[in-house]
C-alpha positions in Angstrom: -21.3 3.2 -40.3 -18.7 5.8 -41.0 -17.5 5.9 -38.7 -18.1 1.9 -37.9 -19.6 3.0 -34.2 -19.2 -0.3 -33.2 -15.2 -0.7 -33.4 -13.9 2.6 -32.3 -10.7 1.8 -30.7 -11.1 3.9 -27.8 -7.9 3.7 -26.2 -6.0 5.3 -29.4 -6.3 9.2 -29.6 -8.5 9.0 -32.7 -10.8 6.9 -31.3 -10.8 8.9 -28.4 -11.5 12.5 -30.7 -14.0 10.3 -32.4 -16.2 10.0 -29.3 -15.4 13.6 -27.7 -17.5 14.8 -31.4 -20.9 13.1 -30.2 -22.6 15.7 -27.6 -25.6 15.7 -25.6 -28.6 17.9 -27.0 -28.5 22.0 -25.9 -28.9 21.8 -22.0 -28.9 17.8 -21.8 -26.1 15.8 -20.4 -24.7 12.3 -22.2 -24.9 9.8 -20.0 -23.3 6.4 -21.0 -23.5 2.7 -19.1 -21.8 -0.4 -19.6 -21.3 -4.1 -18.4 -18.5 -5.2 -16.1 -17.5 -8.2 -17.3 -20.7 -9.5 -18.7 -19.0 -12.2 -20.7 -17.0 -13.5 -18.1 -19.4 -13.6 -15.7 -22.0 -15.5 -17.6 -19.1 -18.1 -18.6 -18.8 -18.4 -14.5 -22.5 -18.7 -14.4 -22.7 -21.3 -17.1 -19.5 -23.1 -16.3 -21.1 -23.0 -12.8 -16.8 -22.6 -11.8 -16.9 -21.8 -7.8 -13.2 -19.6 -7.8 -15.2 -17.1 -10.5 -18.3 -17.4 -8.9 -16.9 -16.9 -5.4 -14.6 -13.8 -6.8 -17.8 -12.5 -8.6 -20.2 -12.5 -6.0 -17.6 -11.1 -3.2 -17.2 -8.3 -5.6 -13.5 -9.0 -5.8 -10.8 -8.3 -8.7 -11.4 -11.3 -11.1 -8.2 -10.4 -12.8 -5.7 -10.1 -9.8 -7.2 -13.0 -8.3 -7.0 -15.2 -11.6 -2.9 -14.0 -11.7 -2.6 -15.0 -8.0 -3.7 -18.2 -8.5 -1.8 -18.5 -12.1 1.5 -17.3 -10.4 0.8 -18.4 -7.2 1.8 -15.0 -5.5 -0.1 -13.5 -2.7 -3.2 -11.5 -4.3 -1.6 -8.4 -2.3 1.9 -9.3 -4.0 0.6 -9.1 -7.7 2.1 -7.2 -10.0 0.9 -4.5 -12.5 2.1 -7.1 -15.9 0.7 -10.3 -14.5 -2.5 -9.0 -13.7 -2.7 -7.3 -17.2 -1.2 -11.0 -18.6 -4.1 -12.4 -16.7 -6.4 -10.2 -18.2 -5.9 -10.9 -21.5 -5.9 -14.8 -20.4 -9.5 -14.3 -18.7 -10.6 -13.1 -22.2 -8.1 -14.4 -24.9 -8.4 -18.4 -23.8 -11.9 -17.9 -23.3 -12.4 -17.6 -27.2 -9.7 -20.1 -28.0 -6.8 -17.8 -28.4 -3.3 -20.1 -29.5 0.0 -20.3 -27.5 1.1 -18.4 -30.4 -1.2 -15.7 -30.5 -1.3 -15.0 -26.5 2.9 -14.7 -26.9 2.4 -11.7 -29.9 -0.5 -10.0 -27.8 1.5 -10.2 -24.2 5.2 -10.4 -26.0 5.7 -13.4 -24.2 7.6 -16.8 -25.7 5.4 -19.2 -26.3 6.7 -21.3 -24.2 6.0 -18.7 -21.3 2.5 -18.2 -23.1 1.6 -22.2 -22.9 2.7 -22.0 -19.3 0.4 -18.8 -18.9 -3.0 -21.0 -20.4 -1.9 -24.5 -18.7 -2.0 -22.1 -15.7 -5.0 -20.9 -16.4 -6.8 -24.2 -17.1 -5.4 -25.3 -14.3 -7.0 -22.4 -11.7 -10.4 -22.7 -13.8 -10.9 -26.6 -14.4 -14.8 -26.0 -14.5 -14.3 -23.4 -17.5 -11.6 -25.6 -19.2 -14.2 -28.6 -18.9 -17.3 -26.2 -20.1 -14.9 -25.0 -23.2 -14.6 -28.3 -23.9 -17.7 -29.9 -23.8 -19.4 -26.9 -25.6 -18.4 -28.2 -29.3 -19.2 -31.2 -31.1 -16.7 -30.9 -33.8 -15.8 -33.6 -35.5 -13.5 -32.2 -38.4 -10.6 -34.0 -39.3 -9.1 -30.6 -40.2 -7.5 -28.9 -38.0 -8.0 -25.2 -39.3 -11.8 -26.0 -40.0 -12.2 -27.8 -36.3 -10.4 -25.4 -34.9 -12.9 -22.8 -36.4 -15.8 -24.3 -35.7 -14.8 -24.8 -31.9 -14.4 -21.4 -31.4 -17.7 -20.6 -33.0 -19.4 -23.1 -30.7 -17.9 -22.2 -27.5 -18.2 -18.2 -28.7 -22.2 -18.3 -29.4 -23.6 -19.1 -26.3 -21.9 -16.4 -24.5 -21.4 -13.6 -26.6 -24.9 -14.5 -27.9 -26.2 -14.6 -24.3 -24.6 -11.4 -23.7 -26.3 -10.1 -26.7 -29.8 -10.7 -25.5 -29.4 -9.6 -21.9 -28.6 -6.3 -23.3 -31.5 -6.3 -25.6 -33.8 -7.5 -22.5 -31.9 -4.5 -20.8 -33.0 -1.5 -23.7 -36.8 -2.9 -23.7 -37.1 -3.1 -19.8 -35.2 0.5 -19.9 -37.0 2.3 -22.6 -40.7 0.8 -20.9 -39.7 2.3 -18.0 -38.6 5.2 -19.0 -42.0 5.8 -21.3 -44.0 4.9 -18.2 -42.5 7.2 -15.5 -42.8 10.0 -18.2 -39.3 10.6 -18.5 -38.0 13.0 -21.8 -34.4 11.7 -22.2 -34.1 9.3 -24.4 -31.8 5.9 -25.8 -30.1 6.6 -28.5 -27.1 4.6 -29.2 -25.9 0.4 -27.9 -22.4 -0.1 -28.9 -21.8 -3.5 -27.7 -22.3 -3.8 -24.2 -22.9 -0.3 -23.7 -26.0 1.6 -23.9 -26.3 5.7 -24.4 -28.5 8.4 -23.5 -29.5 11.8 -24.1 -30.6 13.0 -20.6 -33.5 15.9 -20.2 -32.7 18.3 -17.8 -33.5 17.5 -14.0 -33.6 13.9 -14.8 -30.0 12.9 -14.3 -30.1 11.3 -10.8 -33.0 9.5 -11.6 -31.4 7.9 -14.8 -28.3 7.4 -12.9 -30.1 5.2 -10.8 -32.6 3.6 -13.1 -30.2 2.1 -16.4 -27.4 0.5 -14.0 -30.3 -1.3 -12.4 -32.4 -2.2 -14.7 -29.1 -3.5 -16.2 -28.3 -5.3 -13.8 -32.1 -7.0 -13.6 -31.9 -8.4 -17.0 -30.4 -11.4 -16.3 -30.6 -13.2 -13.2 -27.9 -16.4 -12.4 -25.7 -18.0 -9.7 -23.7 -14.5 -10.3 -25.5 -10.8 -10.3 -24.6 -8.6 -13.6 -22.7 -5.2 -12.9 -23.5 -2.1 -14.5 -21.4 1.3 -14.0 -22.7 4.2 -15.5 -20.7 8.3 -16.5 -21.9 11.1 -17.4 -20.9 14.1 -19.1 -21.6 16.5 -21.9 -20.0 14.1 -24.6 -19.4 10.5 -25.0 -16.0 10.7 -24.4 -16.4 12.4 -20.6 -19.9 10.4 -19.5 -16.9 7.0 -20.5 
């Protein structure tokens, strides 16, 4: 808890140095595996959104596709800024970010942020409908109602993602035991699992861990997990 491993800002130099401090045992390597956009994949499944489902099942770049549709430009002409805006929209709008909040996060005017939200809702009407139908909140107090709505939308998505990785952890541990592996699962951080990999077990762990993470949930879209290895947490991730 000191530092809080669930809240290390990896994009900042201090957070990166903290991760560099976590090293594998002598002779071992550090393996880090995390889900690719698990919450967006679950939303695509829960809402049965055809655009998202098609993008994920084809292995396409969901953020670039979102940008292409919101800004009405060909996919190969999406700019880096447009993709960044779409990525923020994909995650922020899902959890009830307001036009003001989005404008602050992206450095846009509130009018442009509202246009982005409206464009997102038009692009993914099924997701928008799912979000509207999920909360059953009747408070006349807008602040109370907004908080309850965000929680009602968040809980099935984030809760399911948490359940999926716990299932993966149980299955991975059981398979490691079955095979008599000497590697150890040492840490879970959000949608990421970290391992101390014993000598000679790197290749089998690099194959086993992502496969069992992906197999922990079966819906209309397949989950994906990626892993990396190195002498420390930062290098592996």
